[in-house]
Structures are given as C-alpha cells and as structure tokens.
C-alpha positions as CSV (number, residue, x, y, z in Angstrom):
1,M,14.4,-23.1,17.3
2,S,11.3,-24.7,16.1
3,I,8.6,-22.6,14.0
4,S,6.2,-23.3,16.9
5,D,8.4,-21.8,19.4
6,L,9.5,-18.7,17.2
7,L,5.9,-18.1,16.6
8,A,5.1,-18.3,20.2
9,S,7.5,-15.9,21.0
10,I,6.6,-13.5,18.6
11,K,3.0,-13.6,19.9
12,S,4.3,-12.8,23.3
13,G,6.1,-9.5,22.0
14,E,9.6,-10.9,20.6
15,I,11.0,-8.7,17.9
16,V,11.4,-10.8,14.8
17,N,15.2,-10.6,13.4
18,K,16.3,-10.6,9.9
19,D,17.2,-14.5,9.9
20,D,13.7,-15.7,11.6
21,A,11.9,-13.4,9.1
22,I,13.5,-15.2,6.4
23,S,12.7,-18.7,8.1
24,L,9.2,-17.8,8.2
25,L,9.3,-16.9,4.5
26,N,10.5,-20.0,3.7
27,I,7.8,-22.1,5.3
28,D,6.0,-24.3,2.7
29,C,2.6,-23.8,2.2
30,R,1.7,-27.5,2.5
31,H,3.3,-27.9,5.9
32,D,1.3,-27.5,9.1
33,D,3.8,-24.5,10.2
34,F,2.1,-22.3,7.2
35,Y,-1.2,-22.4,8.9
36,K,0.5,-22.0,12.4
37,L,2.0,-18.8,10.9
38,L,-1.5,-17.4,9.5
39,S,-3.0,-18.3,12.8
40,T,-0.7,-16.2,14.6
41,A,-1.0,-13.1,12.2
42,N,-4.8,-13.5,12.1
43,Y,-4.9,-13.7,16.1
44,L,-2.8,-10.4,16.7
45,S,-4.8,-8.5,14.2
46,R,-8.3,-9.8,15.5
47,T,-7.0,-8.7,19.1
48,E,-4.9,-5.6,18.5
49,Y,-7.2,-4.2,16.1
50,N,-10.3,-5.2,18.0
51,N,-11.4,-7.0,15.0
52,Q,-11.8,-3.5,13.3
53,G,-11.8,-3.7,9.4
54,L,-10.8,-0.5,7.6
55,I,-11.5,0.8,4.3
56,F,-9.0,3.4,2.4
57,A,-10.0,5.1,-0.7
58,Q,-7.9,6.8,-3.2
59,I,-8.4,8.8,-6.2
60,G,-5.5,8.9,-8.9
61,I,-6.1,12.2,-10.3
62,N,-4.1,12.1,-13.3
63,A,-3.5,9.6,-16.4
64,E,-0.2,10.6,-18.1
65,P,3.0,9.4,-19.0
66,C,5.7,9.4,-16.3
67,S,9.2,10.2,-16.8
68,I,10.3,7.8,-13.9
69,N,9.4,4.9,-16.2
70,C,9.0,2.1,-13.6
71,R,9.4,-1.0,-15.6
72,F,6.0,-2.4,-14.0
73,C,3.7,0.8,-14.5
74,S,1.1,1.1,-17.0
75,M,1.9,4.6,-17.2
76,G,5.7,4.6,-17.7
77,Q,6.8,7.3,-20.3
78,G,8.4,4.3,-22.4
79,H,5.4,1.7,-22.6
80,Y,2.4,4.1,-21.6
81,T,-0.5,1.5,-22.0
82,L,-3.6,3.7,-21.1
83,P,-5.9,4.6,-23.7
84,V,-6.0,8.1,-22.7
85,T,-4.3,11.0,-21.1
86,G,-5.7,13.6,-18.7
87,R,-6.1,15.0,-15.5
88,K,-9.3,15.1,-13.1
89,K,-10.9,18.7,-13.1
90,I,-11.7,19.7,-9.2
91,D,-15.5,19.1,-9.5
92,E,-15.0,15.7,-10.4
93,I,-12.8,14.8,-7.7
94,L,-15.2,16.4,-5.3
95,S,-18.0,14.3,-6.7
96,E,-16.1,10.9,-6.4
97,L,-15.1,12.2,-2.9
98,E,-18.5,12.9,-1.7
99,L,-19.5,9.3,-3.0
100,L,-16.8,8.2,-0.9
101,V,-17.4,9.9,2.0
102,A,-21.1,8.8,1.9
103,N,-19.9,5.3,2.2
104,N,-17.8,5.5,5.5
105,I,-14.2,5.6,4.4
106,H,-11.9,5.8,7.2
107,D,-8.4,7.6,5.2
108,F,-8.4,9.1,2.1
109,F,-5.8,9.2,-0.7
110,L,-4.8,11.5,-3.4
111,M,-2.3,9.9,-5.9
112,T,-0.4,11.4,-8.9
113,T,2.4,10.6,-11.3
114,A,5.9,11.6,-10.1
115,D,5.9,14.3,-12.5
116,Y,2.6,15.9,-11.5
117,P,3.5,19.6,-10.5
118,V,3.4,20.0,-6.6
119,N,2.2,23.3,-6.5
120,A,-1.0,22.1,-8.8
121,F,-1.5,19.2,-6.4
122,M,-1.5,21.6,-3.5
123,D,-4.0,23.6,-4.8
124,I,-6.3,20.9,-5.5
125,A,-5.6,19.5,-2.1
126,K,-6.4,22.5,-0.2
127,T,-10.3,22.6,-1.8
128,V,-10.3,18.9,-1.1
129,R,-9.4,19.2,2.4
130,K,-12.2,21.6,3.0
131,N,-14.6,18.9,1.8
132,L,-13.2,16.3,3.9
133,P,-14.8,15.4,7.2
134,D,-12.1,16.0,9.9
135,H,-12.5,12.1,11.3
136,I,-10.8,11.0,7.8
137,R,-7.4,11.0,7.5
138,F,-5.7,12.8,4.5
139,V,-2.9,11.1,2.5
140,A,-0.5,12.1,0.0
141,N,0.5,9.7,-2.5
142,I,2.7,11.8,-4.8
143,G,6.7,11.8,-6.3
144,D,9.5,12.5,-4.3
145,F,9.8,15.7,-2.2
146,N,12.0,17.5,0.4
147,Y,11.4,18.7,4.0
148,E,9.7,22.0,3.1
149,T,7.3,20.2,1.1
150,A,6.3,17.7,3.7
151,K,6.1,20.7,6.1
152,K,3.6,22.5,3.3
153,L,1.6,19.3,3.1
154,K,0.9,19.0,6.7
155,E,0.2,22.7,6.8
156,I,-2.7,22.3,4.1
157,G,-4.0,19.5,6.4
158,F,-2.6,16.1,5.1
159,T,-2.0,13.7,8.0
160,G,0.2,11.3,6.2
161,A,1.7,10.4,3.1
162,Y,2.2,7.1,1.2
163,H,5.9,6.5,0.1
164,I,8.2,3.5,-0.3
165,H,11.6,2.4,-1.2
166,R,10.4,-0.1,-4.0
167,L,12.3,-3.2,-4.5
168,R,15.0,-3.0,-6.8
169,E,14.6,0.7,-6.7
170,G,17.2,2.1,-9.2
171,I,17.0,-1.0,-11.4
172,D,13.3,-1.7,-12.3
173,T,12.7,2.4,-11.8
174,T,15.1,5.4,-12.7
175,I,15.0,7.0,-9.0
176,R,18.3,6.6,-7.1
177,P,17.5,4.7,-3.7
178,E,18.9,7.8,-1.8
179,I,16.2,9.9,-3.1
180,R,13.5,7.7,-2.0
181,I,15.1,7.5,1.5
182,N,15.3,11.4,1.7
183,T,11.6,11.9,1.1
184,L,10.7,8.9,3.7
185,N,12.8,11.1,6.4
186,A,11.0,14.5,5.3
187,I,7.8,12.7,5.9
188,R,8.8,11.4,9.2
189,D,10.7,14.6,10.3
190,A,7.6,16.7,9.2
191,G,5.4,14.7,11.8
192,L,3.5,13.3,9.0
193,E,2.1,9.6,9.3
194,L,4.3,7.2,7.0
195,Y,2.2,4.7,5.2
196,Y,4.5,1.8,3.9
197,C,4.4,-1.4,1.6
198,V,6.5,-4.1,0.5
199,E,6.1,-4.0,-3.3
200,P,5.8,-4.4,-6.2
201,I,6.5,-8.1,-5.4
202,G,7.4,-10.8,-8.1
203,P,8.5,-14.0,-8.3
204,E,12.3,-13.0,-9.0
205,H,12.4,-11.2,-5.9
206,S,14.6,-13.0,-2.9
207,Y,13.0,-13.4,0.5
208,E,16.0,-11.3,1.6
209,E,15.0,-8.6,-0.2
210,L,11.5,-8.5,1.2
211,V,12.5,-8.5,4.5
212,T,14.8,-5.8,4.1
213,E,12.0,-3.5,3.4
214,M,9.8,-4.9,6.2
215,I,12.6,-4.2,8.5
216,R,12.7,-0.7,6.9
217,A,9.2,-0.1,7.8
218,R,9.5,-1.1,11.3
219,D,12.7,1.0,11.8
220,Y,10.1,3.9,10.5
221,H,7.4,2.8,13.2
222,V,4.9,2.6,10.6
223,K,1.2,2.1,11.9
224,V,-0.1,1.3,8.5
225,M,1.7,-1.4,6.8
226,A,1.0,-3.7,3.1
227,V,2.3,-6.0,1.0
228,M,1.4,-5.8,-2.8
229,R,2.0,-8.5,-5.4
230,R,3.1,-7.0,-9.0
231,I,0.1,-7.3,-11.6
232,P,1.8,-8.1,-15.1
233,V,0.3,-5.2,-17.2
234,K,0.7,-6.5,-20.6
235,G,3.2,-4.0,-22.5
236,T,5.6,-3.3,-19.5
237,P,8.7,-4.7,-19.3
238,L,8.4,-6.7,-16.7
239,Y,5.0,-8.2,-18.0
240,D,6.8,-11.6,-18.6
241,K,8.1,-12.2,-15.3
242,G,4.5,-12.9,-14.2
243,Q,3.1,-12.7,-10.8
244,I,3.3,-14.5,-7.3
245,T,0.2,-16.6,-6.2
246,A,-2.4,-15.4,-3.6
247,I,-1.4,-18.2,-1.3
248,E,2.3,-16.7,-1.5
249,L,1.1,-13.2,-1.0
250,S,-0.8,-14.3,2.2
251,K,2.3,-15.6,3.5
252,I,4.2,-12.7,3.0
253,A,1.4,-10.5,4.6
254,A,1.5,-12.5,7.5
255,V,5.0,-12.6,8.2
256,A,5.0,-8.5,7.3
257,R,2.2,-8.5,10.1
258,L,4.5,-10.2,12.5
259,V,8.0,-8.2,11.6
260,T,6.5,-4.7,11.5
261,R,3.8,-4.7,14.2
262,P,1.7,-1.9,12.6
263,K,-0.4,-0.2,15.3
264,R,-3.3,0.3,13.1
265,A,-3.8,-1.5,10.0
266,M,-2.1,-4.4,7.9
267,N,-3.1,-4.5,4.3
268,A,-2.4,-6.8,1.2
269,H,-2.8,-5.8,-2.4
270,E,-4.5,-6.4,-4.5
271,V,-7.3,-7.7,-2.7
272,T,-7.7,-11.6,-2.0
273,Q,-10.3,-13.3,0.3
274,M,-7.3,-15.5,1.4
275,T,-5.1,-12.8,2.9
276,L,-7.7,-11.7,5.3
277,L,-6.8,-15.0,7.1
278,A,-3.1,-13.7,7.4
279,G,-3.7,-10.8,9.4
280,V,-4.9,-8.3,7.0
281,N,-7.7,-6.0,8.1
282,Q,-7.6,-3.0,5.7
283,L,-8.8,-2.7,2.1
284,Y,-8.7,-0.2,-0.7
285,A,-11.4,1.3,-2.8
286,E,-9.8,3.0,-6.0
287,Y,-10.8,5.6,-8.4
288,G,-9.1,7.1,-11.6
289,A,-5.5,5.8,-12.9
290,N,-4.0,3.1,-11.3
291,P,-0.6,1.8,-12.2
292,R,-1.7,-1.7,-12.3
293,D,-4.6,-1.3,-14.7
294,T,-5.1,-0.4,-18.5
295,A,-7.9,1.4,-18.1
296,S,-8.1,5.1,-17.2
297,Q,-10.9,4.6,-14.7
298,T,-9.9,1.6,-12.6
299,E,-13.3,1.6,-10.7
300,K,-14.5,0.3,-13.9
301,N,-12.5,-2.6,-14.1
302,R,-9.6,-3.9,-11.3
303,G,-10.4,-1.5,-8.7
304,F,-12.9,-2.4,-5.6
305,S,-15.9,-0.3,-4.7
306,V,-16.2,0.6,-1.0
307,Q,-19.0,-1.4,-0.8
308,Q,-17.3,-4.4,-2.3
309,A,-14.4,-4.1,0.4
310,Q,-16.9,-3.6,2.9
311,N,-18.6,-7.0,2.0
312,M,-15.4,-8.8,1.7
313,L,-14.2,-7.6,5.3
314,W,-17.6,-8.7,6.5
315,E,-17.5,-12.0,4.8
316,A,-14.0,-12.4,6.7
317,G,-15.8,-11.8,10.3
318,Y,-14.4,-7.8,10.5
319,V,-16.4,-5.1,11.6
320,T,-16.2,-1.6,9.3
321,T,-18.5,0.4,11.3
C-alpha cells in the first residue's frame, strides 16, 4: 500500500498497526509524502477538535534532588543542576494559580518530583481545588502510586493524572517498568483521565520504541496525547546525546496523532510553531521547577506564559476562547 493510500484509509477511520506506524515515521522529510502526513494530521485536528486550541498550565511545586535519578532530568540526585532547592509555599502557589485562571486556561497540573510526600501533596491539592474553577480540569503529575492513592486523588477533586512509561524506562531511569504500568492501571481503574506522552525522545531512540508507546497510549484510550523531545540539559548524563530537530518532532507528532486518535487534544513539547501544522492543538504554560530547565523558575527561562501560548495558537489559526 502506498503512503497516500495508507493516509486515506487512516483518514476514514482505519486503525494504524505497528508496521504502518513505523512506515510513516520512516517518511523522508524532503519527500511529498511528508507533507501529506502533516496534512492528514492537521485535517483531523482541525475538524475533530472544531479548530479549538487548548492551553494547559503547570506549576512545579518543588525543586529538590530526586532519588529516581533520571539521566535526562535536571533534578536527578546524582547530577542536580538547579541553583537552589526548595518547596513552594501554598500562598505562592495560589498567587500563581490566580494569574493562570485569569488567563483562561483549560487544564491545570500540579507537579512534584517522585520523592515528594504524597500526603503533603494532597494537603496542598485540597486547598488548590477550592480555588480552582469547576470548569478547569485538575491533573496530578507526581511519582508512582497505587490504586488506593488514585482513589484519594479523585476524592480530593483531581480529574486526571499525567503518567507514562518513559522511553528506556529502567535504563535511563531507576524505576522498574512494571511499577510505571501499575500506576497507569491504578489511574485507569480509579476513573481518572490518563494524560500520556512519548518522551523524552532523543536521537538514539528507534522508531519501534516510539510506536510501542503510541500504541500503549491507544490501548489506554487516552483523550489527551503528546510527544516530547528531550532537551539536553548541561550536566545530565544524556546531555551529549543531543536532541532531535523540530521537523523530526513534527513528523513524530503527526504519526502519534494518527495512531492514538486522542479525543480532546494533541500536544508536542517543547513548543515549536512547526508542530502546529502536524495536528497539535494544545500547548503548555509552565511555572516553577522543570526537569528540562536549569532555572528554578522556568517561567523566567524556558517556560511559556499563557499569553505566549495563546498567541502561538492564534498564529496557527486555532481559537482559544
């Protein structure tokens, strides 16, 4: 089957198998088929999402060395690169939240490192929930947890959780893959919405590895999907591996859009204008500590503001109101 025929069948609702997904990822970016791929993903997002652009916001509430020691993360215990350590106080979190809410965000994430005490996180979340308008989804981005914790998160008022089986889990991280899978199952079984991403993508990852995670996301019926390229943080063990190009990220985003068919949103991270022609309709504004940044306040360095995200979506022809 030609790429054109394959894309036509996908556009009409055909489920993409592993071999076909790998074939799409192998498309040469200089070939006409590349633009057909982007066009198909772009068409699906414009029509299925009613041309709606979404803005999610995240606050990282602590900057501390993490014992999981991920080889790509600026906060790994063995290679901590942030200039300070600390935890945000609730008043600071609420002040930042007020600013984000005033700028019409759609989903709000609270993020911690894996070692952050779950009970302390829940105490903060209870207060945040009271200050978060009901129409904004509330998402946890924390370490691994069991079904009982997942139920407690839902009782507090979380609507979803960001969690993934990262590329080369157990090799570039110290977490056993089965632990990540157990958390994914706990999120699903507790009735929380799962937010998924293929990440952190580097030049060394094979297309088969990427497709495995795309299909995993589809098997969990994710409504919000993403792909993220690894940012080489100086001082981390994977720094010398480098990063993939924006055009390669755009291709991967388009294929992920076609493979997973998320019902609500498709994201590519970090932000590039190019990916907005590849089916991406959702961007992040970020505050606080960030695993891809050496600044403890990413909003002053790598992180986008809500206004920047809104403008980028507007430039791409998406509606954000």
